[in-house]
C-alpha positions, -999 to +999 in steps of 0.1 A: -164+157+405-126+155+409-123+143+372-142+174+361-117+196+378-088+175+367-099+181+331-104+218+336-070+221+353-054+202+324-071+226+299-057+256+319-022+240+318-025+234+280-035+271+275-004+283+294+018+258+275+005+269+241+005+307+246+033+313+271+059+286+275+090+292+254+127+284+255+148+312+271+171+329+245+174+296+226+195+282+255+191+244+256+173+229+286+154+261+295+119+275+296+101+305+310+066+320+307+063+349+282+047+376+303+020+387+278-003+372+252-004+382+224+033+390+231+052+421+221+087+416+206+102+425+240+080+398+256+091+372+231+128+381+238+122+378+276+133+415+279+109+418+308+116+399+340+090+393+366+107+369+390+077+361+412+053+354+383+077+327+371+079+313+406+041+308+406+043+293+371+067+267+386+044+261+415+015+254+391+037+229+371+043+211+404+005+211+411+000+196+377+026+169+383+008+160+416-025+158+397-013+138+367+024+126+369+041+127+336+078+123+327+074+152+301+063+175+328+093+167+350+113+179+321+094+212+319+098+217+357+136+212+354+137+236+324+116+262+343+140+261+372+171+264+350+155+292+329+147+311+361+183+310+373+198+320+340+174+349+334+181+360+370+217+367+361+228+332+372+216+337+408+187+325+428+184+356+449+173+392+443+166+422+465+129+414+472+123+391+501+087+383+489+101+372+455+126+349+472+100+334+494+078+325+465+106+308+446+117+290+478+082+276+482+080+264+446+115+248+447+107+231+480+076+216+465+094+206+433+118+186+454+093+171+479+065+163+454+082+159+420+117+147+430+135+176+413+157+188+442+178+220+443+193+220+478+219+247+472+191+270+460+170+263+490+199+268+514+207+302+497+171+314+498+165+301+533+196+320+545+182+352+531+148+347+547+162+338+581+189+365+583+164+393+573+144+390+605+147+423+624+124+426+653+145+455+666+133+475+636+097+467+640+096+435+619+091+409+607+112+407+576+111+437+552+096+437+517+130+442+502+166+449+512+174+482+528+137+489+533+116+496+564+083+483+550+074+451+568+045+434+552+023+402+551+032+393+515+069+389+526+064+374+560+036+350+551+052+330+523+086+331+541+070+317+572+053+289+552+087+280+537+104+280+570+077+259+586+082+233+558+120+233+554+151+231+574+138+227+610+129+264+614+095+259+629+102+283+658+110+312+634+079+304+614+059+307+647+075+340+655+066+353+621+030+342+625+028+358+659+043+391+646+016+392+619-012+384+644+000+410+669+007+437+643-014+434+611-048+421+621-076+446+616-097+446+648-130+453+631-129+428+602-102+404+614-086+406+580-048+409+575-036+445+567-008+450+542+020+460+564+037+485+587+061+513+576+080+535+601+057+524+628+025+533+609+000+507+596-005+505+558-041+496+559-046+483+524-065+450+522-054+425+496-068+390+491-033+374+490-024+388+524-052+366+537-041+337+516-005+336+528-015+339+565-040+311+561-012+290+546+012+299+574-012+293+602-024+260+587+011+247+583+017+255+620-016+239+630-004+207+613+031+208+628+024+219+664-001+213+692-006+250+698-043+258+697-036+294+687-029+284+651-061+266+642-081+293+660-065+320+638-073+299+607-109+296+617-112+334+624-095+343+591-116+319+569-147+335+584-133+370+577-125+362+540-159+347+536-176+378+550-155+405+534-135+392+504-159+370+485-191+388+475-215+361+463-190+335+473-164+344+447-130+357+457-124+393+447-101+401+418-074+427+417-069+433+380-038+425+360-001+430+366+010+417+400-027+419+412-035+391+387-019+366+411-036+377+443-069+357+441-051+326+428-027+326+458-057+330+481-074+300+465-042+279+468-041+284+506-079+281+511-075+247+494-048+239+520-071+248+548-098+226+532-075+196+529-051+199+558-065+219+587-066+194+616-092+191+643-124+173+649-145+201+664-175+216+646-156+249+642-127+231+625-151+213+602-169+245+594-137+263+585-127+234+561-161+234+546-162+272+541-127+272+525-138+244+502-169+263+492-150+295+485-126+276+462-153+258+443-176+288+439-147+309+426-136+281+402-171+277+389-174+314+382-140+316+366-148+287+343-182+300+334-168+335+326-138+323+306-134+328+269-124+299+247-096+307+222-086+279+199-104+255+222-085+265+253-096+287+282-087+323+287-095+334+323-109+368+334-090+390+358-122+392+378-137+358+381-173+371+384-170+389+350-167+377+315-131+376+302-120+400+275-098+385+248-067+407+244-054+419+210-022+431+197-016+467+207-026+486+238-005+493+268+015+463+282+021+457+319+048+480+332+072+478+362+067+508+384+084+514+418+088+478+427+055+465+414+040+455+380+010+475+368-017+459+347-018+457+309-046+478+293-065+445+290-055+426+321-063+392+306-032+397+285-010+392+316+006+359+324-002+366+361-039+365+354-038+332+334-015+315+359-039+326+387-068+310+368-048+278+364-039+279+401-076+281+409-084+251+387-057+231+405-070+242+439-105+231+429-092+197+419-073+194+452-103+200+473-125+176+453-099+149+452-096+150+489-134+146+493 
């Protein structure tokens, strides 16, 4: 079974490589993902910059290297990192803490799992994530600088990174506790989006669940505190009950939303492979997480289109993918977020999410 998912993940990687990976501005030793396919002239020129989409593309390259180590892919990983910094005006940081957390996670994994280390980048990003902690203002860390919106999509990935890197486990626990005390819906036990000016923003997004699953699983692995595995068990059950009709994780369209379900699948896979504990409840949580990943992956694969022999994934994994064409509205950056293209399958985010799901399915089947 693991070879089946290895082959599907390899096909997803090949599709991204063929349609999206290009050298940045003809600068030697660089690469980034073109944000749309078919691309506009602006896309081909990398005139549009979606920092966190590129961070997840890097993370998927690391997944692929773990699955099937290849010297050529190490080169692509190094080129992606170099391209990211150059396109980001020669810096690792920006004004969005969630963006920086995603890049920090990808760079940490590139160093630990692929041997491509960027310690100065990690120190710079880590400083940003530690120094932005403001409990006196109601946080948590904010979504972006000079902002009073404290949300799960910033605190979750930042906490995962701090749990993994630089002996900052205590801060990661504080972030997990803040989320649990502030953002858990008492009725569904799902993670709400955030809090702004003391008021809950009650939107429910799948990736909020994913990042909290990742954070609490990391803490369950690294501590002996029973509260962390208990929270994982509760949240896996909530996702199963409320965010996976028919066992398939809900989609959120294109644009930024294209990444949401893939992120959730990544951290459900982490639960399935890494959540410790010998109790029946722990085993059930791992099994449920595994089933959610595999059912979603089967649906996404069955509903894909094949273009030149390579998969094109749907924005909603329980629906048939629509092949994008030249023309139609492209994804657009609006008030700090990227809205979907007219045909969401056009967006790099949607296709990276499908690739991420295939890698997650391989991870859970490889582990048995």
